[in-house]
C-alpha positions as CSV (number, residue, x, y, z in Angstrom):
1,M,-18.2,-1.7,-15.9
2,S,-17.2,-0.1,-12.5
3,S,-14.3,1.6,-11.2
4,T,-14.3,-1.7,-9.0
5,L,-14.6,-4.0,-11.1
6,A,-11.5,-2.2,-14.1
7,L,-9.4,-2.0,-10.9
8,E,-9.6,-5.2,-10.1
9,W,-8.9,-6.7,-14.0
10,A,-5.9,-4.2,-13.9
11,C,-4.7,-6.1,-10.9
12,K,-5.1,-10.1,-12.1
13,I,-3.5,-8.3,-15.6
14,C,-0.4,-7.0,-14.1
15,N,0.0,-9.4,-12.0
16,I,-0.4,-11.8,-14.5
17,I,2.7,-9.7,-16.6
18,F,4.7,-9.6,-14.0
19,Y,4.7,-13.3,-13.5
20,V,5.4,-14.1,-17.4
21,S,8.4,-11.2,-17.1
22,S,10.6,-14.1,-15.6
23,W,9.4,-16.0,-19.0
24,S,12.9,-15.5,-20.8
25,T,14.6,-16.1,-18.1
26,I,13.8,-19.3,-17.6
27,A,13.0,-20.4,-21.3
28,Q,17.0,-19.5,-21.1
29,I,17.5,-21.6,-18.4
30,E,15.6,-24.5,-21.1
31,E,17.5,-24.2,-24.3
32,D,21.2,-23.5,-22.4
33,R,20.7,-26.5,-20.3
34,D,21.7,-24.5,-17.0
35,V,21.0,-22.1,-14.2
36,G,23.5,-20.0,-15.2
37,K,23.8,-17.5,-11.9
38,N,20.5,-17.1,-11.8
39,P,19.3,-18.8,-7.9
40,I,15.8,-20.8,-7.4
41,L,15.2,-18.5,-4.2
42,P,13.4,-15.6,-6.4
43,F,11.3,-18.5,-7.3
44,I,10.6,-20.8,-4.7
45,S,9.5,-17.2,-2.5
46,L,7.5,-16.7,-5.3
47,A,5.9,-20.2,-4.8
48,V,5.4,-19.8,-0.9
49,N,4.6,-15.7,-1.1
50,N,1.5,-16.6,-2.5
51,A,0.5,-19.5,-1.3
52,S,0.0,-17.6,1.4
53,W,-1.2,-14.7,0.2
54,A,-3.8,-17.4,-1.1
55,V,-4.6,-19.0,2.2
56,Y,-5.7,-14.9,3.4
57,G,-8.0,-14.2,0.0
58,H,-9.1,-17.5,1.4
59,L,-9.8,-16.5,5.0
60,I,-11.3,-13.4,3.8
61,D,-13.6,-14.1,1.2
62,D,-11.9,-12.3,-1.6
63,S,-12.1,-14.5,-4.0
64,N,-9.5,-11.6,-6.8
65,I,-6.7,-12.5,-3.9
66,L,-6.8,-15.9,-4.3
67,F,-7.4,-16.2,-7.8
68,V,-4.4,-13.9,-8.6
69,S,-2.2,-16.2,-6.1
70,L,-3.4,-19.2,-6.4
71,V,-2.1,-18.5,-10.2
72,G,1.2,-17.5,-8.7
73,V,1.9,-20.5,-6.8
74,E,2.1,-22.3,-10.2
75,F,4.2,-19.5,-12.0
76,G,6.6,-20.2,-8.6
77,I,6.1,-24.1,-9.5
78,Y,6.9,-23.9,-12.7
79,Y,9.8,-21.6,-12.8
80,S,11.2,-23.5,-9.7
81,Y,11.3,-27.2,-11.1
82,V,12.6,-25.9,-14.5
83,H,15.5,-24.2,-12.3
84,L,15.4,-27.9,-10.1
85,V,16.6,-29.5,-13.0
86,N,18.7,-27.8,-15.0
87,S,21.4,-27.5,-12.1
88,P,24.0,-28.7,-11.3
89,A,24.0,-32.3,-9.0
90,V,25.9,-29.4,-6.0
91,M,23.5,-27.1,-6.5
92,Q,20.1,-29.7,-7.3
93,K,21.2,-31.0,-3.1
94,K,21.5,-27.6,-2.5
95,S,17.9,-26.5,-3.8
96,R,15.9,-29.7,-3.0
97,F,16.7,-28.7,0.8
98,T,15.7,-25.3,0.1
99,I,12.6,-26.5,-1.2
100,S,11.7,-28.8,1.7
101,V,12.4,-26.2,4.4
102,A,9.3,-23.6,2.1
103,C,7.2,-26.7,2.0
104,L,8.1,-27.3,5.5
105,F,7.1,-23.4,6.0
106,F,4.6,-23.6,4.8
107,A,2.7,-26.4,6.3
108,L,3.3,-24.9,9.5
109,L,2.3,-21.7,9.0
110,V,-1.1,-23.2,8.0
111,F,-1.8,-25.4,10.4
112,T,-0.6,-22.5,13.5
113,I,-2.7,-20.2,12.1
114,T,-6.0,-23.0,12.1
115,H,-4.8,-24.7,15.1
116,H,-4.0,-22.0,17.9
117,Y,-5.9,-19.7,16.1
118,P,-10.0,-18.6,16.3
119,P,-11.9,-17.5,13.2
120,E,-11.7,-14.4,13.7
121,L,-8.2,-13.5,14.5
122,Q,-7.3,-16.2,12.0
123,A,-7.3,-13.8,8.8
124,R,-4.9,-11.1,10.6
125,Q,-1.9,-13.9,12.1
126,I,-1.8,-14.2,8.2
127,G,-2.3,-11.1,7.1
128,I,1.2,-10.0,8.8
129,I,2.4,-13.0,7.3
130,C,2.2,-11.9,4.3
131,C,2.9,-8.7,4.4
132,A,5.8,-9.2,6.2
133,L,6.6,-11.8,3.4
134,T,6.1,-9.5,0.9
135,V,8.2,-6.1,2.2
136,V,10.8,-9.4,2.6
137,Q,10.5,-10.3,-1.0
138,F,10.5,-6.5,-2.2
139,G,13.1,-5.4,-0.2
140,S,16.1,-7.8,-2.1
141,P,15.9,-5.9,-4.7
142,L,18.1,-3.4,-2.7
143,V,21.3,-4.8,-2.9
144,T,20.6,-4.6,-6.9
145,L,19.9,-1.3,-6.2
146,K,23.4,-0.2,-4.3
147,E,25.2,-2.5,-6.9
148,V,23.3,-0.3,-10.1
149,I,25.0,3.0,-7.5
150,L,28.7,1.9,-6.9
151,S,28.8,0.3,-10.9
152,K,27.1,3.4,-12.6
153,T,25.3,1.0,-15.1
154,T,21.8,-0.6,-15.2
155,Q,22.9,-3.9,-16.4
156,S,21.9,-5.5,-13.8
157,L,18.2,-4.3,-13.8
158,D,15.4,-5.8,-15.9
159,F,13.7,-3.3,-17.5
160,Q,10.9,-5.4,-18.4
161,R,10.7,-6.6,-14.7
162,T,11.8,-3.2,-13.6
163,V,8.2,-1.6,-15.4
164,A,6.1,-4.9,-14.5
165,S,6.9,-4.8,-10.7
166,T,5.5,-0.7,-10.7
167,L,2.5,-1.3,-12.3
168,T,2.2,-4.9,-10.1
169,T,2.5,-3.1,-7.1
170,G,0.4,-0.2,-8.0
171,M,-2.6,-1.7,-8.8
172,W,-2.1,-3.8,-5.6
173,F,-1.6,-0.8,-3.4
174,L,-4.7,0.8,-4.9
175,Y,-6.6,-2.2,-4.2
176,G,-5.8,-2.3,-1.1
177,Y,-6.6,1.3,-0.5
178,T,-10.4,0.7,-2.0
179,K,-11.0,-2.2,1.0
180,A,-9.6,-0.2,2.9
181,D,-6.7,-3.5,3.9
182,A,-3.6,-2.6,5.4
183,F,-1.8,-5.7,4.6
184,V,-2.4,-5.1,1.4
185,M,-1.2,-1.5,1.2
186,L,1.3,-1.5,3.0
187,P,4.1,-4.4,1.6
188,N,2.6,-2.8,-1.9
189,G,3.3,0.0,-1.4
190,F,7.0,-0.5,-0.3
191,G,7.5,-2.1,-3.2
192,A,5.7,0.6,-5.8
193,T,7.9,3.2,-3.7
194,L,11.1,0.7,-4.4
195,S,10.5,0.2,-7.8
196,L,10.0,4.0,-9.2
197,A,13.3,4.5,-7.6
198,Q,14.4,1.4,-9.8
199,L,13.4,2.8,-12.9
200,A,14.4,6.6,-12.3
201,L,17.6,4.7,-12.0
202,F,17.7,3.6,-15.9
203,C,17.0,7.1,-16.1
204,I,19.8,8.4,-14.9
205,Y,22.9,4.7,-15.6
206,P,23.5,3.5,-19.2
207,S,22.3,0.3,-19.4
208,R,25.9,-0.7,-19.5
209,S,29.0,0.0,-18.3
210,H,31.0,2.5,-20.2
211,H,34.7,2.0,-21.1
212,P,36.9,4.1,-22.8
213,L,39.1,2.0,-25.3
214,S,36.2,0.7,-26.3
215,D,35.0,4.0,-28.8
216,A,39.6,3.9,-29.6
């Protein structure tokens, strides 16, 4: 097996592990019939972000990106559906609106790219958008990092998901490097750096707050 093929398989496996890392949250939602404090936006973002990457993979004829992205779309749709049907009525209304906006955004994105740009520029334009969407998606944990530093506990961080994110972004950064694809390298390089920072916090802070009275 060549090193390129091995890297492609590593990217696939790491990505699927990353998708599955949210399964415990979804299983808990299904068991409790309640979403708790879990927002639906990350699941919708997973679907839209991967749908955009699927278009990019199709335009540059990269079956590896296309396959992984389509799998991600399926996970994102399923997770969003489970969250939606187990949400309170008031939250369902807001979630349906968010889903509608996300679908409209993606439809307008594809229409604009395919009808207003020549074929030779379509991949570049969708690549820029994919890069931006991925940076935004990876940037959201920055709020969590601030919370961890202030509270001096990693209780709000999911260790398994952080490890999965580190492996996934690291593999895709290497993949982008071998393909000389800046649109793949840049957002995943940012994501890998952020994920490594999160892993470092697990070495610095405990997984839960320490209360002196609990030892009494």
